[in-house]
N, C-alpha and C positions, 0 to 999 in steps of 0.2 A: 567219705562223709559219715560222721557218727550218727547213730539213731537219734531222732528228734525227741527232746524231753516232752514235747507236746503229746506224742503218741504213746501214752501210758495210761493204764486203767485208773491209776490214782489221779491223774490229771482230769480224766473224764468225771470222776466223782467230785473233784474240786470244782470243776466248771458247773456241775449240777448244783452243788452246795452254794456257789456264788449266785446262781440264778435264784435260788430260794431266798438267799439273804437280800438280794435286790428287791424281790417281791415283798418281803417283809418291810423293807424301807419304804416302798411305795404305799404300803398299808399303814404306815406310821408306827409300826412295832419297833421295839428296841433294836438298835443297830449292832450287828456283829460283822465287822469288816475283815475278819481274818481270811476267809476263803477268797474274797475279792482281791485282797492284797497279795495273797499267795499266787493266785492266777495271774495277776498283773506282772509279778516277777518272772513267771514262766514265759509269758508272752514277750516281755522285754528281752529275756535271754534268747528267745527264738529270733526276734526281728532285729535285734541290735539297734535300738534307736540312736540316731545321730551318726550312723554309718555314712561315710562320704560317698560311697558308690556301691553298686550291686555286688562287686567282688567281695566286699566285706560282709555281705549278707548271703552267705551260701546256705539257703534254706532247703530242707528236704521237700521235694515236689509233692509228696503225699501230704505233708503238713500244710503246704500252700493250698492244696485242694480242699483240705478239711477247713481251713480258715475261710476260704472263699465260699464254700457251701454254707457254713454257719452264718457268714455275713449276709448272703443272699436270703437265707431263711428269716433273718432279722430285719430284712428290708434295707440293708446297707449296700448300696450299689457302687462298685468301683470299676473304672474302665481299663485300668492298667494294674500290673503287679505292684509297681511303685506306689500308686494311689492306694491300693489295698493295704500295703504295709504301713503307709501313713495313717490310714483309718484304724488299723490295729494298734498302732502306737497311741492314737488318741483314746481308744477304748481302754488300753492299759493305764493311761494317765487318769482316766475317770475312775477306773476300778481301784486305783491306789489313793484316790482323793480322801481327805478326812471327812468331808461332808458332801457326797455327790448330789444330794437332793437340792442343796442351796446353789451349787455351782452350775448346774445344767437343767434345761427344761425336763419336765416329767416324761414327755414322749421319748426323749433320748434315753432316759433311764430305762424306759420300757424296751427300747431297742437293745440296750446293753443286757437286760434280763433275757430277751429272746436270743441274743447272740450266745450268751453263756449256756443257755439250755440247749440250743442247737449244737454248740461246740461239744458239750458233754455227750450228746447223742452220737455225733459224727466220730468222735474219738473212740467211744465204746464200740461202735460198729467196726472201725478199723482194727481195734485190738482183737475183736472176735474173729475177724477175717484172718488176721495173722496167726491166731491160735489154731484155727481150723486148718489153715495151710500147713502149719508146722506139724499138726497131728497127722495130716494126710501124707506128708513127705517122710515122716518117721516110719510109716507102715511099709514103704516101698523098699 
């Protein structure tokens, strides 16, 4: 299995930027949907929406854990992996929407913001862990 595109420092920054953009939307400031749409593309690439079964969705377990933690921190509770991936698919749809404020209730927009913020934090933490592990193993 190749490394997940989710676990990259640029994705952490993108998720954080999307969180800020969503907060700006909630405050009625001008919309910049670039980060949100880019993050939606990464999420869709990861979860492969429309996959008929789980064998088509071979997802890095660390990426699943990161998604799960970010969802929990945003108050989005899923009871199964399949349900979680469906929820992530819905989040990606909302992130790629032309006008997310019109299409969904504001509290859901707030959950998306919290998810993006937590996702950025979780990815950055995993990237730091991998960098530290790599630095330690090079010294041996």
